[in-house]
Backbone as ProteinMPNN parsed JSONL, in Angstrom:
{"seq_chain_A": "XXXXXXXXXXXXXXXXXXXXXXXXXXXXXXXXXXXXXXXXXXXXXXXXXXXXXXXXXXXXXXXXXXXXXXXXXXXXXXXXXXXXXXXXXXXXXXXXXXXXXXXXXXXXXXXXXXXXXXXXXXXXXXXXXXXXXXXXXXXXXXXXXXXXXXXXXXXXXXXXXXXXXXXXXXXXXXXXXXXXXXXXXXXXXXXXXXXXXXXXXX", "coords_chain_A": {"N_chain_A": [[73.325, 310.133, 200.368], [71.737, 309.429, 203.405], [71.73, 310.547, 206.751], [70.804, 309.109, 209.774], [69.832, 310.058, 212.901], [70.004, 308.559, 215.95], [68.893, 309.669, 218.369], [67.492, 311.818, 220.855], [68.627, 314.179, 221.463], [68.729, 317.634, 221.376], [71.052, 319.164, 221.189], [72.938, 317.535, 219.938], [71.702, 317.306, 217.444], [71.708, 320.004, 216.607], [74.451, 320.435, 216.412], [75.235, 318.738, 214.329], [73.717, 319.843, 212.266], [74.887, 322.367, 212.081], [77.233, 321.633, 210.961], [76.588, 321.114, 208.384], [74.943, 318.966, 207.912], [71.791, 317.457, 207.779], [70.146, 315.518, 209.608], [67.771, 312.745, 209.725], [65.743, 312.333, 212.478], [65.33, 309.75, 214.687], [64.183, 308.523, 217.567], [65.662, 306.298, 219.873], [64.63, 305.001, 222.163], [65.797, 303.364, 224.002], [66.388, 301.781, 227.109], [68.438, 303.18, 229.297], [69.294, 302.364, 231.726], [69.713, 299.676, 231.757], [72.264, 298.792, 231.459], [74.989, 298.448, 233.611], [77.681, 298.966, 235.957], [79.869, 298.976, 234.27], [83.074, 300.129, 232.979], [83.414, 303.707, 232.429], [84.003, 304.546, 229.665], [83.471, 302.252, 228.227], [80.859, 301.801, 228.888], [79.556, 304.054, 227.707], [80.073, 303.449, 225.003], [78.771, 300.959, 224.635], [76.107, 301.628, 225.173], [75.671, 303.414, 223.073], [75.872, 301.639, 220.93], [73.635, 300.003, 221.475], [71.55, 301.859, 221.115], [71.871, 302.531, 218.398], [71.453, 300.025, 217.162], [68.796, 299.52, 217.947], [67.337, 301.453, 216.55], [68.078, 300.879, 213.914], [66.752, 298.53, 213.439], [64.162, 299.244, 212.942], [61.222, 299.685, 210.884], [60.836, 302.073, 209.547], [63.231, 303.204, 208.803], [65.325, 304.54, 206.307], [66.398, 302.586, 203.472], [68.802, 303.098, 202.303], [70.997, 304.425, 204.126], [72.861, 305.878, 206.875], [72.999, 305.008, 210.192], [73.295, 306.675, 213.206], [74.225, 306.202, 216.492], [74.573, 307.569, 219.718], [76.063, 308.099, 222.934], [76.654, 309.726, 226.007], [78.757, 310.091, 228.864], [80.002, 311.438, 231.912], [83.171, 310.99, 233.205], [84.245, 310.789, 236.416], [86.272, 310.435, 239.157], [86.539, 307.738, 238.536], [83.946, 306.963, 238.097], [80.947, 306.667, 236.18], [79.022, 309.261, 235.159], [75.866, 310.01, 234.304], [72.85, 311.554, 233.204], [71.635, 313.522, 235.879], [69.456, 312.245, 238.406], [67.714, 313.911, 239.814], [67.209, 317.244, 241.187], [68.613, 317.458, 243.61], [70.584, 315.545, 243.323], [71.989, 316.665, 241.179], [73.039, 318.957, 242.403], [74.707, 317.774, 244.28], [76.512, 316.505, 242.544], [77.736, 318.735, 241.305], [79.024, 319.903, 243.449], [80.96, 318.05, 243.857], [82.331, 318.236, 241.472], [83.256, 320.85, 241.107], [86.006, 323.053, 240.575], [87.581, 321.045, 239.673], [88.591, 318.431, 237.335], [87.093, 316.493, 234.73], [86.434, 313.646, 232.561], [84.825, 313.653, 229.564], [83.094, 311.154, 228.075], [82.071, 309.945, 225.01], [80.278, 307.611, 223.359], [80.136, 306.326, 220.053], [78.304, 304.906, 217.473], [78.02, 303.665, 214.283], [75.971, 302.562, 211.679], [75.78, 301.089, 208.522], [73.033, 300.897, 206.609], [72.737, 299.76, 204.123], [74.753, 297.86, 203.752], [75.025, 296.628, 206.159], [77.221, 296.807, 207.72], [79.14, 297.868, 210.56], [80.614, 300.516, 212.407], [82.407, 301.629, 215.221], [83.302, 303.659, 218.041], [84.815, 305.358, 220.864], [84.926, 308.707, 221.92], [87.01, 310.881, 223.792], [87.16, 313.622, 225.988], [88.795, 315.99, 227.951], [87.513, 317.919, 230.567], [87.634, 320.963, 232.243], [86.474, 322.318, 235.246], [85.065, 325.27, 236.673], [85.537, 326.792, 239.94], [82.862, 326.746, 241.519], [80.593, 328.655, 243.587], [78.415, 327.751, 246.339], [76.029, 329.097, 246.011], [76.018, 329.707, 243.28], [75.913, 327.122, 242.223], [73.37, 326.292, 243.174], [71.729, 328.166, 241.874], [72.209, 327.523, 239.176], [71.364, 324.824, 239.012], [68.699, 325.281, 239.583], [67.767, 326.305, 237.199], [67.15, 324.143, 235.706], [68.559, 323.129, 233.568], [70.888, 321.41, 234.055], [69.701, 318.973, 234.619], [69.054, 317.604, 232.339], [71.183, 316.687, 230.925], [74.18, 314.717, 230.307], [76.481, 314.388, 232.959], [75.602, 316.68, 234.157], [76.035, 319.239, 233.101], [76.456, 321.814, 230.583], [78.313, 322.893, 227.721], [77.589, 324.534, 225.778], [75.568, 326.105, 226.609], [73.868, 327.522, 229.424], [75.688, 326.539, 231.212], [78.179, 327.015, 230.104], [79.754, 329.08, 231.141], [80.823, 328.009, 233.337], [82.763, 326.226, 232.676], [86.108, 326.027, 232.429], [88.069, 325.211, 230.734], [88.959, 323.046, 227.942], [90.248, 320.014, 226.825], [90.791, 318.527, 223.94], [88.259, 317.404, 221.617], [85.887, 319.838, 221.159], [83.25, 319.577, 220.218], [82.596, 317.002, 221.011], [81.998, 317.266, 223.689], [79.597, 318.518, 223.57], [78.111, 316.445, 222.61], [78.428, 314.949, 220.278], [81.113, 313.827, 218.43], [82.422, 315.381, 215.79], [84.833, 315.04, 214.208], [85.415, 312.325, 214.812], [83.076, 310.996, 213.91], [83.311, 311.539, 211.225], [85.547, 309.939, 210.658], [84.472, 307.378, 211.149], [82.516, 307.269, 209.197], [84.146, 307.241, 206.913], [85.405, 304.829, 207.393], [83.407, 303.049, 206.826], [83.329, 303.291, 204.147], [82.382, 305.61, 202.907], [81.998, 309.102, 201.916], [82.449, 311.911, 203.953], [81.688, 314.451, 203.086], [79.665, 313.823, 201.359], [77.468, 313.656, 202.865], [76.665, 316.177, 203.356], [74.1, 318.557, 203.13], [72.232, 320.417, 200.675], [70.959, 322.655, 201.69], [72.265, 322.873, 204.116], [74.836, 323.597, 203.446], [74.626, 325.906, 202.119]], "CA_chain_A": [[73.339, 309.3, 201.589], [70.984, 310.053, 204.491], [72.156, 310.216, 208.097], [69.713, 308.971, 210.732], [70.341, 310.28, 214.248], [69.235, 307.758, 216.889], [69.027, 310.426, 219.625], [66.543, 312.931, 221.049], [69.384, 315.319, 221.955], [68.738, 318.792, 220.504], [72.436, 319.653, 221.048], [73.556, 316.711, 218.868], [71.07, 317.69, 216.179], [72.188, 321.341, 216.228], [75.854, 320.298, 216.058], [75.279, 318.15, 212.994], [73.189, 320.825, 211.297], [75.881, 323.433, 211.881], [78.298, 321.037, 210.15], [76.093, 320.881, 207.028], [74.219, 317.687, 207.794], [70.44, 317.585, 208.333], [69.726, 314.119, 209.761], [66.437, 312.307, 210.167], [65.804, 311.972, 213.903], [64.466, 308.645, 215.172], [64.614, 308.278, 218.955], [65.819, 304.85, 220.068], [63.78, 304.48, 223.242], [66.57, 302.386, 224.79], [66.421, 301.998, 228.548], [69.868, 303.33, 229.569], [69.619, 301.76, 233.018], [69.917, 298.246, 231.627], [73.703, 298.526, 231.58], [75.531, 298.993, 234.849], [78.894, 298.364, 236.429], [80.908, 299.011, 233.245], [83.911, 301.342, 232.956], [82.689, 304.773, 231.727], [84.177, 304.56, 228.215], [82.794, 301.053, 227.681], [79.395, 302.039, 229.086], [79.142, 304.964, 226.667], [80.094, 302.766, 223.726], [77.728, 299.922, 224.557], [74.802, 302.311, 225.053], [75.587, 303.942, 221.693], [75.599, 300.48, 220.099], [72.28, 299.608, 221.687], [70.659, 302.846, 220.481], [72.014, 302.391, 216.972], [70.808, 298.781, 216.774], [67.37, 299.64, 218.148], [66.77, 302.243, 215.444], [68.34, 300.176, 212.642], [65.773, 297.435, 213.295], [62.829, 299.76, 212.665], [60.773, 299.635, 209.496], [60.785, 303.4, 208.912], [64.579, 303.684, 208.486], [65.602, 304.42, 204.869], [67.224, 301.454, 203.081], [70.147, 303.652, 202.054], [71.214, 305.385, 205.211], [73.796, 305.588, 207.965], [72.336, 305.243, 211.479], [74.262, 307.062, 214.212], [73.845, 306.162, 217.884], [75.562, 308.221, 220.576], [75.73, 308.209, 224.366], [77.691, 310.443, 226.714], [78.83, 310.056, 230.319], [81.168, 312.129, 232.466], [83.944, 310.151, 234.117], [84.826, 311.513, 237.549], [86.621, 309.475, 240.204], [86.316, 306.422, 237.96], [82.495, 306.707, 238.008], [80.26, 307.192, 235.008], [77.914, 310.124, 235.55], [74.966, 310.355, 233.204], [71.958, 312.654, 233.6], [71.271, 313.373, 237.283], [68.074, 311.827, 238.6], [66.905, 314.989, 240.364], [67.968, 318.466, 241.488], [69.51, 317.175, 244.712], [71.714, 314.809, 242.752], [72.743, 317.618, 240.389], [73.78, 319.812, 243.337], [75.776, 316.938, 244.832], [77.46, 316.31, 241.481], [78.508, 319.952, 241.074], [79.904, 320.104, 244.613], [82.1, 317.15, 243.642], [83.023, 318.575, 240.23], [83.802, 322.221, 241.049], [87.42, 323.209, 240.765], [88.277, 319.802, 239.282], [88.48, 318.05, 235.916], [86.518, 315.179, 234.44], [86.598, 313.267, 231.171], [83.55, 313.379, 228.922], [83.178, 310.013, 227.16], [80.908, 309.78, 224.126], [80.312, 306.462, 222.468], [79.545, 306.543, 218.746], [78.104, 303.691, 216.691], [77.467, 304.011, 212.967], [75.635, 301.358, 210.891], [75.398, 301.277, 207.096], [71.854, 300.076, 206.352], [72.874, 299.066, 202.866], [75.693, 296.723, 203.824], [74.963, 295.993, 207.491], [78.506, 296.984, 208.416], [79.104, 298.738, 211.732], [81.896, 301.081, 212.882], [82.11, 302.215, 216.526], [84.462, 304.114, 218.829], [84.522, 306.324, 221.91], [85.769, 309.924, 221.956], [87.216, 311.375, 225.154], [87.6, 315.014, 226.074], [88.957, 316.43, 229.337], [86.8, 319.172, 230.864], [88.005, 321.606, 233.52], [85.347, 323.042, 235.802], [85.318, 326.398, 237.582], [85.257, 326.526, 241.368], [81.595, 327.444, 241.758], [80.087, 328.817, 244.96], [77.174, 327.019, 246.593], [74.932, 329.899, 245.452], [76.021, 329.52, 241.821], [75.417, 325.772, 241.959], [71.94, 326.309, 243.402], [71.071, 328.918, 240.804], [72.335, 326.777, 237.927], [70.462, 323.683, 239.074], [67.325, 325.794, 239.569], [67.343, 326.551, 235.807], [66.72, 322.858, 235.12], [69.455, 322.669, 232.479], [71.751, 320.257, 234.398], [68.943, 317.695, 234.755], [68.787, 317.005, 231.037], [72.439, 316.409, 230.186], [75.175, 313.93, 230.98], [77.43, 315.122, 233.747], [74.928, 317.832, 234.769], [76.55, 320.52, 232.619], [76.578, 321.996, 229.14], [79.348, 323.85, 227.339], [76.979, 325.364, 224.776], [74.373, 326.714, 227.195], [74.134, 328.287, 230.629], [76.857, 325.962, 231.873], [79.419, 327.382, 229.462], [80.57, 329.986, 231.993], [81.417, 327.201, 234.421], [83.786, 325.352, 232.075], [87.271, 326.932, 232.253], [88.949, 324.756, 229.643], [88.665, 321.766, 227.32], [91.362, 319.398, 226.106], [90.226, 317.566, 222.988], [87.229, 317.873, 220.697], [84.817, 320.589, 221.804], [81.953, 319.003, 219.817], [82.344, 315.794, 221.792], [81.387, 317.672, 224.949], [78.212, 318.827, 223.224], [77.434, 315.168, 222.48], [78.79, 314.187, 219.083], [82.444, 314.241, 217.943], [82.379, 315.452, 214.332], [85.981, 314.388, 213.592], [85.281, 310.884, 214.95], [82.041, 310.519, 213.01], [83.901, 311.563, 209.881], [86.386, 308.749, 210.535], [83.594, 306.198, 211.084], [81.894, 307.323, 207.873], [85.18, 306.789, 206.003], [85.656, 303.382, 207.667], [82.334, 302.298, 206.15], [83.482, 303.449, 202.711], [81.645, 306.756, 202.416], [82.614, 310.413, 202.039], [81.771, 312.814, 204.883], [81.078, 315.585, 202.362], [78.46, 313.369, 200.675], [76.347, 313.803, 203.817], [76.263, 317.569, 203.398], [72.823, 318.861, 202.432], [72.316, 321.69, 199.937], [70.551, 323.759, 202.593], [73.231, 322.989, 205.168], [76.091, 324.166, 202.964], [74.342, 327.107, 201.351]], "C_chain_A": [[72.668, 310.097, 202.722], [71.564, 309.606, 205.827], [70.921, 310.165, 208.991], [70.316, 309.079, 212.127], [69.445, 309.564, 215.267], [69.303, 308.421, 218.28], [67.997, 311.54, 219.648], [67.249, 314.215, 221.435], [69.334, 316.508, 220.971], [70.144, 319.345, 220.252], [73.141, 318.848, 219.956], [72.997, 317.123, 217.487], [71.6, 319.031, 215.686], [73.648, 321.29, 215.794], [75.999, 319.756, 214.643], [74.798, 319.13, 211.93], [74.188, 321.939, 211.029], [77.036, 322.946, 211.048], [77.81, 320.67, 208.745], [75.313, 319.639, 206.82], [72.847, 317.853, 208.49], [69.879, 316.172, 208.474], [68.238, 313.925, 210.032], [66.595, 311.857, 211.611], [64.813, 310.862, 214.236], [64.982, 308.246, 216.563], [64.584, 306.746, 219.24], [64.87, 304.259, 221.111], [64.477, 303.471, 224.123], [66.593, 302.796, 226.266], [67.893, 302.016, 228.968], [70.255, 302.656, 230.882], [69.914, 300.278, 232.921], [71.395, 297.819, 231.691], [74.23, 299.184, 232.835], [76.836, 298.29, 235.192], [80.023, 298.328, 235.405], [81.811, 300.23, 233.42], [83.236, 302.406, 232.09], [82.816, 304.746, 230.179], [83.438, 303.402, 227.565], [81.278, 301.207, 227.796], [78.859, 302.939, 227.962], [79.068, 304.28, 225.305], [78.969, 301.754, 223.602], [76.323, 300.545, 224.471], [74.615, 302.879, 223.648], [75.26, 302.789, 220.735], [74.18, 300.016, 220.213], [71.296, 300.529, 220.987], [70.693, 302.726, 218.951], [71.266, 301.16, 216.465], [69.287, 298.843, 216.891], [66.689, 300.385, 216.997], [66.949, 301.537, 214.119], [67.346, 299.068, 212.376], [64.36, 297.927, 212.929], [62.502, 299.788, 211.184], [60.835, 300.965, 208.793], [62.167, 303.998, 208.621], [64.834, 303.483, 206.992], [66.572, 303.258, 204.589], [68.663, 301.896, 202.793], [70.355, 304.772, 203.053], [72.315, 304.928, 206.153], [73.105, 305.957, 209.267], [73.432, 305.509, 212.521], [73.662, 307.033, 215.595], [74.932, 306.757, 218.728], [75.111, 308.135, 222.049], [76.912, 308.833, 225.082], [77.594, 310.202, 228.218], [80.053, 310.874, 230.723], [81.88, 311.195, 233.413], [84.595, 311.027, 235.161], [85.059, 310.515, 238.685], [86.271, 308.049, 239.798], [84.854, 306.032, 237.877], [81.952, 307.322, 236.733], [79.026, 307.968, 235.446], [77.092, 310.502, 234.336], [74.091, 311.545, 233.634], [71.575, 312.457, 235.093], [69.781, 313.096, 237.441], [67.15, 312.944, 239.066], [67.81, 316.166, 240.711], [68.974, 318.23, 242.615], [70.774, 316.477, 244.235], [72.6, 315.766, 241.931], [73.58, 318.525, 241.281], [74.974, 319.035, 243.908], [76.901, 316.719, 243.813], [78.389, 317.564, 241.344], [79.421, 320.267, 242.257], [81.142, 319.209, 244.495], [82.975, 317.583, 242.473], [83.769, 319.924, 240.306], [85.286, 322.252, 241.379], [88.219, 322.015, 240.304], [88.091, 319.598, 237.767], [87.857, 316.679, 235.797], [86.759, 314.87, 232.957], [85.21, 312.914, 230.605], [83.771, 312.295, 227.87], [81.941, 309.95, 226.333], [81.145, 308.602, 223.208], [79.571, 306.791, 221.169], [79.425, 305.205, 218.008], [77.397, 304.042, 215.392], [77.187, 302.731, 212.176], [75.204, 301.754, 209.482], [74.227, 300.325, 206.827], [71.956, 299.271, 205.053], [73.705, 297.811, 202.946], [75.611, 295.974, 205.145], [76.247, 296.162, 208.32], [78.345, 298.038, 209.521], [80.509, 299.212, 212.079], [81.562, 301.789, 214.188], [83.376, 302.593, 217.25], [83.956, 305.111, 219.867], [85.475, 307.505, 221.829], [85.836, 310.41, 223.39], [87.779, 312.769, 225.161], [87.678, 315.424, 227.557], [88.306, 317.818, 229.524], [87.221, 319.712, 232.234], [86.892, 322.521, 234.007], [85.814, 324.177, 236.735], [84.978, 326.009, 239.017], [84.007, 327.352, 241.746], [81.298, 327.579, 243.246], [78.81, 327.998, 245.116], [75.996, 327.772, 245.951], [74.869, 329.726, 243.93], [75.5, 328.13, 241.452], [73.887, 325.722, 242.09], [71.18, 327.017, 242.268], [71.091, 328.16, 239.496], [71.395, 325.57, 237.922], [69.021, 324.122, 238.993], [66.846, 326.08, 238.151], [66.817, 325.293, 235.154], [67.672, 322.303, 234.071], [70.307, 321.441, 232.877], [71.041, 318.929, 234.457], [68.786, 316.95, 233.454], [70.022, 316.585, 230.288], [73.404, 315.56, 231.034], [76.183, 314.762, 231.728], [76.886, 316.368, 234.411], [75.481, 319.16, 234.341], [76.449, 320.579, 231.091], [77.761, 322.931, 228.914], [78.765, 324.842, 226.367], [75.72, 326.072, 225.282], [74.756, 327.512, 228.429], [75.4, 327.818, 231.354], [78.174, 326.371, 231.282], [80.341, 328.244, 230.289], [81.253, 329.227, 233.107], [82.462, 326.189, 233.95], [84.977, 326.247, 231.736], [88.204, 326.503, 231.135], [88.54, 323.379, 229.189], [89.91, 321.276, 226.618], [90.796, 318.294, 225.231], [89.158, 318.22, 222.147], [86.093, 318.566, 221.433], [83.453, 319.985, 221.485], [81.596, 317.768, 220.624], [81.664, 316.114, 223.101], [79.914, 318.008, 224.727], [77.408, 317.551, 223.027], [77.727, 314.35, 221.239], [80.148, 314.718, 218.551], [82.43, 314.215, 216.402], [83.604, 314.797, 213.684], [85.907, 312.847, 213.681], [84.23, 310.302, 214.015], [82.533, 310.494, 211.568], [84.777, 310.314, 209.63], [85.574, 307.483, 210.41], [82.917, 306.116, 209.713], [82.896, 306.795, 206.824], [85.451, 305.293, 206.156], [84.591, 302.512, 206.964], [82.344, 302.547, 204.636], [82.727, 304.619, 202.086], [82.432, 308.048, 202.61], [81.779, 311.271, 202.992], [81.035, 313.914, 204.142], [79.848, 315.126, 201.592], [77.227, 313.465, 201.569], [75.866, 315.236, 203.921], [74.964, 317.752, 202.59], [72.999, 320.216, 201.724], [71.988, 322.862, 200.858], [71.6, 323.984, 203.674], [74.508, 323.683, 204.737], [75.879, 325.46, 202.181], [74.821, 328.35, 202.08]], "O_chain_A": [[72.985, 311.263, 202.961], [71.856, 308.425, 206.016], [70.092, 311.075, 208.965], [71.194, 308.299, 212.497], [68.276, 309.915, 215.429], [69.725, 307.79, 219.249], [67.667, 312.129, 218.619], [66.602, 315.227, 221.705], [69.84, 316.399, 219.855], [70.392, 319.935, 219.201], [73.864, 319.418, 219.138], [73.737, 317.262, 216.513], [71.907, 319.19, 214.504], [74.045, 322.03, 214.894], [76.798, 320.263, 213.856], [75.379, 319.24, 210.85], [74.325, 322.403, 209.897], [77.762, 323.758, 210.475], [78.52, 319.999, 207.996], [75.031, 319.266, 205.681], [72.762, 318.322, 209.625], [69.212, 315.678, 207.565], [67.549, 314.829, 210.505], [67.496, 311.079, 211.923], [63.603, 311.029, 214.082], [66.078, 307.702, 216.701], [63.636, 306.038, 218.9], [64.372, 303.145, 220.947], [63.827, 302.788, 224.914], [66.785, 303.96, 226.618], [68.532, 300.965, 228.992], [71.437, 302.405, 231.117], [70.327, 299.671, 233.909], [71.718, 296.658, 231.94], [73.947, 300.354, 233.093], [77.07, 297.158, 234.771], [81.05, 297.697, 235.659], [81.373, 301.253, 233.948], [82.558, 302.066, 231.121], [81.817, 304.909, 229.48], [82.854, 303.547, 226.491], [80.524, 300.795, 226.914], [77.841, 302.63, 227.343], [78.126, 304.497, 224.543], [78.29, 301.698, 222.577], [75.457, 300.028, 223.765], [73.515, 302.827, 223.099], [74.449, 302.959, 219.824], [73.554, 299.669, 219.212], [70.341, 300.079, 220.354], [69.655, 302.813, 218.295], [70.541, 301.228, 215.473], [68.57, 298.297, 216.052], [65.615, 300.0, 216.535], [66.057, 301.589, 213.272], [67.116, 298.7, 211.224], [63.474, 297.123, 212.642], [63.39, 299.901, 210.339], [60.882, 301.007, 207.563], [62.269, 305.163, 208.237], [64.596, 302.398, 206.461], [67.466, 302.989, 205.392], [69.612, 301.146, 203.018], [69.94, 305.911, 202.84], [72.652, 303.746, 206.217], [72.668, 307.095, 209.433], [74.352, 304.712, 212.703], [72.698, 307.748, 215.868], [76.11, 306.487, 218.492], [73.916, 308.105, 222.344], [78.059, 308.498, 224.788], [76.5, 310.119, 228.777], [81.017, 310.985, 229.965], [81.263, 310.658, 234.334], [85.399, 311.902, 234.84], [84.129, 309.833, 239.116], [85.775, 307.26, 240.602], [84.547, 304.87, 237.61], [82.429, 308.357, 236.267], [78.1, 307.405, 236.031], [77.557, 311.221, 233.451], [74.556, 312.435, 234.347], [71.233, 311.348, 235.504], [68.953, 313.639, 236.709], [65.957, 312.942, 238.761], [69.028, 316.092, 240.549], [70.083, 318.762, 242.567], [71.881, 316.779, 244.682], [73.826, 315.676, 241.991], [74.722, 318.832, 240.942], [76.086, 319.553, 244.008], [78.081, 316.742, 244.161], [79.614, 317.457, 241.28], [80.491, 320.846, 242.069], [82.224, 319.558, 244.967], [84.183, 317.345, 242.459], [84.791, 320.108, 239.644], [85.761, 321.595, 242.305], [89.43, 321.97, 240.522], [87.539, 320.432, 237.05], [88.061, 315.811, 236.645], [87.226, 315.722, 232.2], [84.526, 312.014, 231.093], [84.521, 312.478, 226.912], [80.841, 309.905, 226.883], [82.071, 308.589, 222.397], [78.526, 307.442, 221.18], [80.4, 304.455, 217.945], [76.319, 304.636, 215.395], [78.081, 301.899, 212.021], [74.371, 302.64, 209.293], [74.398, 299.106, 206.819], [71.326, 298.223, 204.914], [73.406, 296.813, 202.29], [76.064, 294.834, 205.253], [76.332, 295.715, 209.464], [77.533, 298.958, 209.422], [81.467, 298.439, 212.055], [80.546, 302.479, 214.27], [84.407, 301.937, 217.101], [82.844, 305.631, 219.774], [86.684, 307.328, 221.686], [84.845, 310.36, 224.119], [88.736, 313.078, 224.451], [86.728, 315.222, 228.313], [88.528, 318.743, 228.743], [87.166, 319.007, 233.242], [86.424, 323.392, 233.272], [86.798, 324.055, 237.464], [84.249, 325.052, 239.275], [84.101, 328.485, 242.219], [81.693, 326.74, 244.055], [78.199, 327.6, 244.124], [75.078, 327.153, 245.413], [73.783, 329.611, 243.362], [74.744, 327.976, 240.493], [73.199, 325.177, 241.226], [70.154, 326.542, 241.782], [70.095, 328.149, 238.773], [70.706, 325.325, 236.932], [68.194, 323.426, 238.403], [65.639, 326.1, 237.909], [66.109, 325.366, 234.149], [67.593, 321.125, 233.725], [70.424, 320.512, 232.078], [71.67, 317.875, 234.361], [68.42, 315.775, 233.457], [69.935, 316.167, 229.133], [73.448, 315.656, 232.261], [76.694, 315.746, 231.192], [77.604, 317.047, 235.144], [75.422, 320.127, 235.101], [76.368, 319.558, 230.41], [78.158, 323.671, 229.814], [79.361, 325.894, 226.133], [74.914, 326.571, 224.497], [75.831, 328.109, 228.483], [76.083, 328.599, 232.017], [79.215, 326.11, 231.885], [81.563, 328.159, 230.165], [82.164, 329.746, 233.752], [82.976, 325.397, 234.741], [84.881, 327.117, 230.87], [89.015, 327.287, 230.643], [87.878, 322.634, 229.911], [90.56, 322.032, 225.896], [90.373, 317.25, 225.728], [89.144, 319.439, 221.978], [85.409, 317.942, 222.244], [82.595, 319.886, 222.362], [80.421, 317.516, 220.892], [80.843, 315.334, 223.583], [79.086, 317.798, 225.614], [76.195, 317.534, 223.236], [77.326, 313.189, 221.148], [80.291, 315.907, 218.265], [82.427, 313.143, 215.796], [83.449, 314.066, 212.706], [86.291, 312.151, 212.741], [84.443, 309.257, 213.401], [82.231, 309.581, 210.799], [84.751, 309.723, 208.551], [85.94, 306.592, 209.643], [82.765, 305.034, 209.145], [82.531, 305.999, 205.958], [85.693, 304.587, 205.177], [84.866, 301.38, 206.566], [81.462, 302.065, 203.925], [82.464, 304.624, 200.884], [83.403, 308.09, 203.365], [80.558, 311.351, 202.858], [79.915, 314.277, 204.499], [79.042, 315.969, 201.197], [76.094, 313.369, 201.099], [74.808, 315.506, 204.489], [74.784, 317.171, 201.52], [73.814, 321.044, 202.133], [72.635, 323.908, 200.821], [71.818, 325.114, 204.111], [75.195, 324.29, 205.559], [76.826, 326.038, 201.647], [74.663, 329.462, 201.575]]}, "name": "protein", "num_of_chains": 1, "seq": "XXXXXXXXXXXXXXXXXXXXXXXXXXXXXXXXXXXXXXXXXXXXXXXXXXXXXXXXXXXXXXXXXXXXXXXXXXXXXXXXXXXXXXXXXXXXXXXXXXXXXXXXXXXXXXXXXXXXXXXXXXXXXXXXXXXXXXXXXXXXXXXXXXXXXXXXXXXXXXXXXXXXXXXXXXXXXXXXXXXXXXXXXXXXXXXXXXXXXXXXXX"}
C-alpha cells in the first residue's frame, strides 16, 4: 500500500519518513484563503479535506493508495492563526503568543483510492511558549522560519528553544499526528505497518 502525501511540507515528509513511511508527494495547490470564519479545529479539518480531495482527483495518483491531506492552524484567543503574511505579522503574533499557551489544531483526511472511503479527524496539542524578549522575536523572525509555518513557530527547528512544553502529540505540532493517522488507516481497514517501506525500517 502506497501513501500519497498531499502536502508540500518538508516537516510532514520528514516525520513520516522517520516513522518508516516514504510517501509519494503530490502538492494539492488548494487556495487556503477560500475558507474563512470557521472555528480553528473545523477550519483545519475542512482544509485537510479539500487538499485530500484535490489530489485524489488527479490522474497521476496510484489506483491502490491512501491519500493524506493535512492542514495546521494555531488557535489563540479563539482565532485560527495560519502562516503569517509577512515579517511584521509574525512579530505581532509572537508578541501576542509569548509567555502564553495556544492549541495547535491539525486536520487529517485520508482517502482510500481503491474503495473511495474517507476517514478524517482533527488532532489538538497544547503548546506553551517562552516569554521572549523583543530582541529574540526580531532575531527569530529575521531568520525567515516563522513565515513558512502555521502559528509562526516550529518545534523541530530554530523555534524549538521558544517552546517550553507540549501537552499531547509532539508530532502533531510538526504537522502530522502519527497516532491519529494510524487510527485513520485502521478505520479504512488497513494495517499501519503495511505502509512501512523496506528502506524506512532497515
